[in-house]
Backbone and ligand atoms as CSV (ligand in chain L), in Angstrom:
chain,resi,resn,atom,element,x,y,z
A,1,MET,N,N,5.256,14.712,-38.329
A,1,MET,CA,C,4.760,14.398,-37.066
A,1,MET,C,C,5.184,12.928,-36.859
A,2,ALA,N,N,5.215,12.686,-35.441
A,2,ALA,CA,C,5.779,11.383,-34.996
A,2,ALA,C,C,4.695,10.309,-35.220
A,3,ARG,N,N,5.263,9.272,-35.489
A,3,ARG,CA,C,4.503,8.009,-35.861
A,3,ARG,C,C,3.830,7.441,-34.372
A,4,GLN,N,N,2.430,6.900,-34.708
A,4,GLN,CA,C,1.749,6.607,-33.550
A,4,GLN,C,C,1.160,5.217,-33.803
A,5,CYS,N,N,1.253,4.469,-32.661
A,5,CYS,CA,C,0.797,2.954,-32.795
A,5,CYS,C,C,-0.754,2.925,-33.174
A,6,GLU,N,N,-1.066,2.034,-33.957
A,6,GLU,CA,C,-2.549,2.149,-34.485
A,6,GLU,C,C,-3.718,1.437,-33.741
A,7,GLU,N,N,-3.118,0.974,-32.658
A,7,GLU,CA,C,-4.116,0.067,-31.903
A,7,GLU,C,C,-5.220,1.046,-31.244
A,8,ILE,N,N,-6.231,0.678,-31.463
A,8,ILE,CA,C,-7.602,1.480,-30.533
A,8,ILE,C,C,-7.741,0.865,-29.324
A,9,LEU,N,N,-7.819,1.327,-28.371
A,9,LEU,CA,C,-7.797,0.917,-27.051
A,9,LEU,C,C,-9.300,0.748,-26.655
A,10,ALA,N,N,-9.396,0.382,-25.490
A,10,ALA,CA,C,-10.742,-0.087,-24.879
A,10,ALA,C,C,-11.709,1.333,-24.849
A,11,ASP,N,N,-10.997,2.456,-24.515
A,11,ASP,CA,C,-11.661,3.549,-24.400
A,11,ASP,C,C,-12.185,4.336,-25.610
A,12,GLY,N,N,-11.531,3.573,-26.805
A,12,GLY,CA,C,-11.825,4.162,-28.193
A,12,GLY,C,C,-10.796,4.981,-28.478
A,13,GLU,N,N,-9.682,5.408,-27.725
A,13,GLU,CA,C,-8.533,6.344,-27.971
A,13,GLU,C,C,-7.447,5.589,-28.772
A,14,ARG,N,N,-6.673,6.130,-29.599
A,14,ARG,CA,C,-5.718,5.352,-30.185
A,14,ARG,C,C,-4.481,5.235,-28.963
A,15,CYS,N,N,-3.700,4.043,-29.238
A,15,CYS,CA,C,-2.615,3.827,-28.332
A,15,CYS,C,C,-1.728,5.082,-28.733
A,16,ARG,N,N,-0.850,5.877,-27.642
A,16,ARG,CA,C,-0.048,6.926,-27.779
A,16,ARG,C,C,1.310,6.579,-27.877
A,17,CYS,N,N,1.725,5.188,-27.954
A,17,CYS,CA,C,3.224,4.498,-27.953
A,17,CYS,C,C,3.592,4.635,-29.395
A,18,ILE,N,N,4.925,4.853,-29.594
A,18,ILE,CA,C,5.615,4.891,-30.793
A,18,ILE,C,C,5.623,3.519,-31.483
A,19,PRO,N,N,5.266,3.323,-32.553
A,19,PRO,CA,C,5.377,2.108,-33.092
A,19,PRO,C,C,6.620,1.408,-33.208
A,20,LEU,N,N,6.896,0.262,-33.501
A,20,LEU,CA,C,8.226,-0.468,-33.713
A,20,LEU,C,C,8.646,-0.074,-35.152
A,21,ARG,N,N,10.010,-0.090,-35.306
A,21,ARG,CA,C,10.548,0.401,-36.617
A,21,ARG,C,C,9.689,-0.038,-37.881
A,22,ASP,N,N,9.536,-1.478,-37.856
A,22,ASP,CA,C,9.008,-2.351,-38.995
A,22,ASP,C,C,7.719,-2.635,-38.697
A,23,SER,N,N,6.765,-1.770,-37.930
A,23,SER,CA,C,5.424,-2.304,-37.776
A,23,SER,C,C,4.543,-1.101,-37.496
A,24,ALA,N,N,3.186,-1.166,-37.658
A,24,ALA,CA,C,2.362,-0.152,-37.364
A,24,ALA,C,C,1.980,0.039,-35.846
A,25,ARG,N,N,2.417,-0.940,-35.104
A,25,ARG,CA,C,2.095,-0.929,-33.644
A,25,ARG,C,C,3.227,-1.052,-32.662
A,26,CYS,N,N,3.022,-0.815,-31.413
A,26,CYS,CA,C,4.023,-0.605,-30.712
A,26,CYS,C,C,4.344,-2.089,-30.028
A,27,ILE,N,N,5.405,-2.070,-29.060
A,27,ILE,CA,C,5.762,-3.557,-28.531
A,27,ILE,C,C,4.544,-4.173,-27.818
A,28,ASN,N,N,3.798,-3.239,-27.271
A,28,ASN,CA,C,2.534,-3.666,-26.233
A,28,ASN,C,C,1.449,-4.324,-27.447
A,29,HIS,N,N,1.380,-3.834,-28.525
A,29,HIS,CA,C,0.315,-4.175,-29.309
A,29,HIS,C,C,0.599,-4.902,-30.569
A,30,ASP,N,N,1.894,-5.189,-30.801
A,30,ASP,CA,C,2.262,-5.904,-31.962
A,30,ASP,C,C,2.061,-7.281,-31.751
A,31,PRO,N,N,1.395,-8.196,-32.632
A,31,PRO,CA,C,0.940,-9.355,-32.231
A,31,PRO,C,C,2.067,-10.696,-32.490
A,32,ARG,N,N,2.888,-10.256,-33.315
A,32,ARG,CA,C,3.951,-11.325,-33.832
A,32,ARG,C,C,4.474,-11.878,-32.514
A,33,PRO,N,N,4.650,-13.158,-32.569
A,33,PRO,CA,C,5.149,-13.946,-31.370
A,33,PRO,C,C,6.517,-13.777,-30.980
A,34,GLU,N,N,7.290,-13.204,-32.027
A,34,GLU,CA,C,8.804,-13.018,-31.674
A,34,GLU,C,C,8.890,-11.742,-30.981
A,35,ILE,N,N,7.810,-10.877,-31.322
A,35,ILE,CA,C,8.151,-9.470,-30.696
A,35,ILE,C,C,7.509,-9.939,-29.300
A,36,GLN,N,N,6.291,-10.486,-29.050
A,36,GLN,CA,C,5.734,-10.664,-27.617
A,36,GLN,C,C,6.901,-11.568,-26.799
A,37,ALA,N,N,7.802,-12.336,-27.424
A,37,ALA,CA,C,8.935,-13.103,-26.700
A,37,ALA,C,C,9.886,-12.133,-26.233
A,38,ILE,N,N,10.282,-10.957,-27.228
A,38,ILE,CA,C,11.319,-10.221,-26.599
A,38,ILE,C,C,10.785,-9.283,-25.632
A,39,LYS,N,N,9.371,-9.111,-25.851
A,39,LYS,CA,C,8.683,-8.081,-24.603
A,39,LYS,C,C,8.785,-8.909,-23.317
A,40,ALA,N,N,8.205,-10.281,-23.255
A,40,ALA,CA,C,8.364,-11.087,-22.055
A,40,ALA,C,C,9.725,-11.304,-21.545
A,41,GLU,N,N,10.658,-11.377,-22.398
A,41,GLU,CA,C,12.051,-11.480,-21.920
A,41,GLU,C,C,12.526,-9.972,-21.220
A,42,ALA,N,N,12.244,-9.065,-21.826
A,42,ALA,CA,C,12.690,-7.579,-21.353
A,42,ALA,C,C,11.877,-7.472,-19.943
A,43,MET,N,N,10.566,-7.947,-19.773
A,43,MET,CA,C,9.880,-7.517,-18.493
A,43,MET,C,C,10.334,-8.701,-17.443
A,44,SER,N,N,10.825,-9.873,-17.776
A,44,SER,CA,C,11.418,-10.635,-16.880
A,44,SER,C,C,12.732,-9.938,-16.364
A,45,LYS,N,N,13.435,-9.660,-17.204
A,45,LYS,CA,C,14.837,-8.938,-16.826
A,45,LYS,C,C,14.612,-7.792,-15.795
A,46,GLY,N,N,13.703,-6.843,-16.288
A,46,GLY,CA,C,13.424,-5.772,-15.460
A,46,GLY,C,C,12.979,-6.176,-14.164
A,47,GLY,N,N,11.978,-7.168,-14.013
A,47,GLY,CA,C,11.721,-7.644,-12.480
A,47,GLY,C,C,13.050,-8.057,-11.802
A,48,LYS,N,N,13.843,-8.758,-12.540
A,48,LYS,CA,C,14.972,-9.162,-11.634
A,48,LYS,C,C,15.928,-8.187,-11.131
A,49,VAL,N,N,16.213,-7.073,-12.251
A,49,VAL,CA,C,16.929,-6.098,-11.821
A,49,VAL,C,C,16.483,-5.324,-10.573
A,50,LEU,N,N,15.010,-4.942,-10.666
A,50,LEU,CA,C,14.438,-4.284,-9.563
A,50,LEU,C,C,14.830,-5.080,-8.054
A,51,LYS,N,N,14.642,-6.221,-8.318
A,51,LYS,CA,C,14.703,-7.091,-6.805
A,51,LYS,C,C,16.025,-6.967,-6.371
A,52,ARG,N,N,17.171,-7.223,-7.494
A,52,ARG,CA,C,18.589,-7.131,-7.055
A,52,ARG,C,C,19.048,-6.002,-6.525
A,53,VAL,N,N,18.464,-4.761,-6.880
A,53,VAL,CA,C,19.020,-3.529,-6.273
A,53,VAL,C,C,18.096,-3.044,-5.159
A,54,ARG,N,N,17.008,-3.516,-4.816
A,54,ARG,CA,C,16.474,-3.305,-3.783
A,54,ARG,C,C,17.113,-2.887,-2.401
A,55,PRO,N,N,17.159,-1.621,-1.910
A,55,PRO,CA,C,18.329,-1.431,-0.976
A,55,PRO,C,C,17.613,-1.781,0.279
A,56,ASN,N,N,18.435,-2.157,1.583
A,56,ASN,CA,C,17.927,-2.557,2.759
A,56,ASN,C,C,18.869,-1.429,3.775
A,57,LEU,N,N,18.277,-0.231,3.751
A,57,LEU,CA,C,18.842,0.639,4.395
A,57,LEU,C,C,18.330,0.819,5.873
A,58,PRO,N,N,19.378,1.022,6.846
A,58,PRO,CA,C,18.667,0.895,8.379
A,58,PRO,C,C,18.086,2.328,8.608
A,59,PRO,N,N,17.148,2.307,9.512
A,59,PRO,CA,C,16.303,3.505,9.736
A,59,PRO,C,C,17.460,4.733,10.343
A,60,VAL,N,N,17.008,5.973,10.110
A,60,VAL,CA,C,17.955,7.081,10.643
A,60,VAL,C,C,16.839,8.029,11.496
A,61,GLU,N,N,17.529,8.948,12.408
A,61,GLU,CA,C,16.789,9.690,13.046
A,61,GLU,C,C,17.554,10.949,12.920
A,62,ILE,N,N,16.777,11.969,12.336
A,62,ILE,CA,C,17.539,13.372,12.043
A,62,ILE,C,C,17.098,14.413,12.962
A,63,LYS,N,N,17.920,14.882,13.691
A,63,LYS,CA,C,17.364,15.883,14.827
A,63,LYS,C,C,18.281,17.068,14.723
A,64,THR,N,N,19.400,17.223,14.215
A,64,THR,CA,C,20.144,18.210,13.955
A,64,THR,C,C,20.656,18.304,12.513
A,65,VAL,N,N,20.873,19.572,12.251
A,65,VAL,CA,C,21.490,20.052,11.002
A,65,VAL,C,C,22.683,19.307,10.587
A,66,GLN,N,N,23.638,18.717,11.507
A,66,GLN,CA,C,24.706,17.814,11.409
A,66,GLN,C,C,24.215,16.429,10.999
A,67,ASP,N,N,23.086,15.902,11.627
A,67,ASP,CA,C,22.392,14.689,11.123
A,67,ASP,C,C,22.009,14.660,9.662
A,68,ALA,N,N,21.328,15.843,9.338
A,68,ALA,CA,C,20.843,15.989,8.034
A,68,ALA,C,C,21.978,15.800,6.975
A,69,ILE,N,N,23.183,16.524,7.271
A,69,ILE,CA,C,24.321,16.804,6.306
A,69,ILE,C,C,24.830,15.461,6.200
A,70,GLY,N,N,24.912,14.667,7.272
A,70,GLY,CA,C,25.278,13.407,7.495
A,70,GLY,C,C,24.690,12.308,6.503
A,71,ALA,N,N,23.116,12.566,6.687
A,71,ALA,CA,C,22.394,11.631,5.698
A,71,ALA,C,C,22.466,11.837,4.349
A,72,LEU,N,N,22.460,13.177,4.130
A,72,LEU,CA,C,22.676,13.561,2.580
A,72,LEU,C,C,24.013,13.143,2.055
A,73,ASN,N,N,25.174,13.365,2.793
A,73,ASN,CA,C,26.570,12.699,2.486
A,73,ASN,C,C,26.396,11.306,2.133
A,74,GLU,N,N,25.906,10.496,3.028
A,74,GLU,CA,C,25.827,9.062,2.942
A,74,GLU,C,C,24.855,8.694,1.766
A,75,THR,N,N,23.787,9.436,1.448
A,75,THR,CA,C,23.008,8.864,0.130
A,75,THR,C,C,23.607,9.243,-1.077
A,76,ILE,N,N,24.527,10.515,-1.170
A,76,ILE,CA,C,25.254,10.853,-1.976
A,76,ILE,C,C,26.053,9.893,-2.710
A,77,ASN,N,N,26.962,9.340,-1.433
A,77,ASN,CA,C,27.928,8.229,-1.659
A,77,ASN,C,C,27.361,7.019,-2.088
A,78,LEU,N,N,26.002,6.623,-1.538
A,78,LEU,CA,C,25.505,5.430,-1.982
A,78,LEU,C,C,25.166,5.556,-3.576
A,79,LEU,N,N,24.655,6.880,-3.811
A,79,LEU,CA,C,24.207,6.869,-5.235
A,79,LEU,C,C,25.602,6.652,-6.044
A,80,ARG,N,N,26.702,7.431,-5.670
A,80,ARG,CA,C,27.903,7.598,-6.456
A,80,ARG,C,C,28.571,6.071,-6.663
A,81,LYS,N,N,28.222,5.329,-5.617
A,81,LYS,CA,C,28.785,3.847,-5.630
A,81,LYS,C,C,27.890,2.894,-6.520
A,82,ASP,N,N,26.489,3.428,-6.738
A,82,ASP,CA,C,25.551,2.630,-7.456
A,82,ASP,C,C,24.916,1.521,-6.585
A,83,LYS,N,N,25.029,1.882,-5.422
A,83,LYS,CA,C,24.399,1.067,-4.220
A,83,LYS,C,C,22.906,1.072,-4.109
A,84,ILE,N,N,22.297,2.156,-4.682
A,84,ILE,CA,C,20.935,2.321,-4.491
A,84,ILE,C,C,20.373,2.953,-5.738
A,85,PRO,N,N,19.101,2.677,-6.149
A,85,PRO,CA,C,18.640,3.207,-7.280
A,85,PRO,C,C,18.439,4.642,-7.383
A,86,ALA,N,N,18.615,5.157,-8.165
A,86,ALA,CA,C,18.523,6.773,-8.401
A,86,ALA,C,C,17.100,7.231,-7.818
A,87,ARG,N,N,16.072,6.656,-8.249
A,87,ARG,CA,C,14.760,7.265,-7.499
A,87,ARG,C,C,14.543,7.038,-5.979
A,88,THR,N,N,15.478,6.022,-5.383
A,88,THR,CA,C,15.344,5.787,-3.958
A,88,THR,C,C,16.124,7.073,-3.530
A,89,GLY,N,N,17.382,7.365,-3.936
A,89,GLY,CA,C,18.322,8.348,-3.624
A,89,GLY,C,C,17.668,9.544,-3.871
A,90,SER,N,N,16.860,9.977,-4.864
A,90,SER,CA,C,16.078,11.266,-4.779
A,90,SER,C,C,15.059,11.388,-3.801
A,91,ALA,N,N,14.227,10.377,-3.772
A,91,ALA,CA,C,13.309,10.439,-2.540
A,91,ALA,C,C,13.981,10.661,-1.077
A,92,ILE,N,N,15.116,9.992,-0.813
A,92,ILE,CA,C,15.544,10.216,0.348
A,92,ILE,C,C,16.149,11.844,0.611
A,93,ILE,N,N,16.945,12.252,-0.521
A,93,ILE,CA,C,17.478,13.675,-0.546
A,93,ILE,C,C,16.317,14.711,-0.579
A,94,ALA,N,N,15.077,14.411,-1.167
A,94,ALA,CA,C,14.087,15.160,-0.898
A,94,ALA,C,C,13.704,15.474,0.414
A,95,GLY,N,N,13.435,14.086,0.965
A,95,GLY,CA,C,13.145,13.927,2.450
A,95,GLY,C,C,14.026,14.747,3.543
A,96,VAL,N,N,15.025,14.628,3.195
A,96,VAL,CA,C,16.227,14.849,4.063
A,96,VAL,C,C,16.342,16.519,3.922
A,97,SER,N,N,16.035,16.893,2.599
A,97,SER,CA,C,16.094,18.362,2.517
A,97,SER,C,C,14.979,19.180,3.151
A,98,GLN,N,N,13.863,18.616,3.129
A,98,GLN,CA,C,12.635,18.993,3.848
A,98,GLN,C,C,13.018,19.406,5.311
A,99,ILE,N,N,13.632,18.180,5.867
A,99,ILE,CA,C,13.949,18.205,7.305
A,99,ILE,C,C,14.973,19.267,7.525
A,100,PHE,N,N,15.867,19.340,6.717
A,100,PHE,CA,C,16.946,20.404,6.707
A,100,PHE,C,C,16.379,21.781,6.819
A,101,LYS,N,N,15.504,22.235,5.935
A,101,LYS,CA,C,14.965,23.443,5.840
A,101,LYS,C,C,14.131,23.810,7.245
A,102,GLY,N,N,13.315,22.624,7.685
A,102,GLY,CA,C,12.767,22.771,8.889
A,102,GLY,C,C,13.536,23.012,10.181
A,103,LEU,N,N,14.708,22.353,10.112
A,103,LEU,CA,C,15.797,22.563,11.358
A,103,LEU,C,C,16.256,24.091,11.313
A,104,GLU,N,N,16.625,24.429,9.950
A,104,GLU,CA,C,16.884,25.661,9.858
A,104,GLU,C,C,15.915,26.822,10.214
A,105,TYR,N,N,14.802,26.489,9.907
A,105,TYR,CA,C,13.811,27.355,10.138
A,105,TYR,C,C,13.781,27.641,11.637
A,106,ALA,N,N,13.769,26.326,12.454
A,106,ALA,CA,C,13.495,26.369,13.786
A,106,ALA,C,C,14.766,27.003,14.691
A,107,GLU,N,N,15.886,26.796,13.916
A,107,GLU,CA,C,17.041,27.493,14.513
A,107,GLU,C,C,17.083,29.072,14.223
A,108,LEU,N,N,16.666,29.440,13.392
A,108,LEU,CA,C,16.394,30.951,13.060
A,108,LEU,C,C,15.289,31.711,13.897
A,109,ASN,N,N,14.250,30.990,14.089
A,109,ASN,CA,C,13.261,31.140,14.971
A,109,ASN,C,C,13.782,31.314,16.396
A,110,ASN,N,N,14.382,30.316,16.785
A,110,ASN,CA,C,15.124,30.384,18.141
A,110,ASN,C,C,16.022,31.506,18.223
A,111,ARG,N,N,16.845,31.868,17.436
A,111,ARG,CA,C,17.753,33.064,17.405
A,111,ARG,C,C,16.876,34.326,17.528
A,112,MET,N,N,15.900,34.483,16.631
A,112,MET,CA,C,15.250,35.644,16.834
A,112,MET,C,C,14.572,35.746,18.007
A,113,GLU,N,N,13.726,34.837,18.630
A,113,GLU,CA,C,13.355,34.914,20.033
A,113,GLU,C,C,14.312,35.632,21.089
A,114,ARG,N,N,15.623,34.798,20.884
A,114,ARG,CA,C,16.754,35.191,21.809
A,114,ARG,C,C,17.048,36.680,21.632
A,115,LEU,N,N,17.059,37.087,20.416
A,115,LEU,CA,C,17.204,38.502,20.227
A,115,LEU,C,C,16.221,39.405,20.801
A,116,GLU,N,N,14.950,39.005,20.487
A,116,GLU,CA,C,14.012,40.080,20.736
A,116,GLU,C,C,13.825,40.096,22.529
A,117,LYS,N,N,14.242,39.053,23.244
A,117,LYS,CA,C,14.293,39.044,24.655
A,117,LYS,C,C,15.482,39.920,25.072
A,118,ALA,N,N,16.693,39.801,24.347
A,118,ALA,CA,C,17.661,40.754,24.655
A,118,ALA,C,C,17.293,42.064,24.338
A,119,VAL,N,N,16.733,42.305,23.495
A,119,VAL,CA,C,16.258,43.833,23.190
A,119,VAL,C,C,15.335,44.339,24.123
A,120,LEU,N,N,14.307,43.741,24.450
A,120,LEU,CA,C,13.363,43.934,25.411
A,120,LEU,C,C,14.059,44.219,26.967
A,121,GLU,N,N,14.938,43.450,27.125
A,121,GLU,CA,C,15.744,43.514,28.586
A,121,GLU,C,C,16.384,44.661,28.594
A,122,THR,N,N,17.173,45.243,27.483
A,122,THR,CA,C,17.885,46.336,27.644
A,122,THR,C,C,17.237,47.587,27.307
A,123,ARG,N,N,16.068,47.723,26.905
A,123,ARG,CA,C,15.497,48.892,26.690
A,123,ARG,C,C,14.870,49.419,27.861
A,124,PRO,N,N,14.808,50.699,28.096
A,124,PRO,CA,C,14.140,51.251,29.245
A,124,PRO,C,C,12.510,50.933,29.012
A,125,ILE,N,N,11.910,50.898,30.160
A,125,ILE,CA,C,10.275,50.482,30.152
A,125,ILE,C,C,9.598,51.656,29.286
A,126,SER,N,N,9.874,52.876,29.672
A,126,SER,CA,C,9.132,54.026,28.940
A,126,SER,C,C,9.458,54.118,27.472
A,127,ARG,N,N,10.508,53.627,26.884
A,127,ARG,CA,C,10.728,53.538,25.342
A,127,ARG,C,C,10.159,52.390,24.747
A,128,ARG,N,N,9.610,51.480,25.447
A,128,ARG,CA,C,8.904,50.261,24.631
A,128,ARG,C,C,7.603,50.493,23.983
A,129,VAL,N,N,7.565,49.996,22.699
A,129,VAL,CA,C,6.376,50.151,21.840
A,129,VAL,C,C,5.172,49.118,22.249
L,1,ZN,ZN,ZN,0.245,0.562,-28.790
């Protein structure tokens, strides 16, 4: 069974984190000053990294399947060049994919309506259902 931090939390449950290799507690609950210094430094670095990679992307308007393909290509290239965080790229791809599906659905619906109209116009009145 995996080791578990022995800290008891305010709700009476045990902390679910994995303890440090040489400790019975995780990095959040190990009271040693050197451990807390490492944690503070890591948190500080994490904050700086987040600020540095925050992307400033221009707004886009996706009205056609071609627009959606363009937005997906652009996002994939930004991810490949490491210009945007993976989470931002995933969120954009998920959103554009939904728009893409909506545009495809609208196009299919439009084609079906035109086909129905064409069929009704070519059938004799007496054979209509
Ligand atoms: Zn803990």
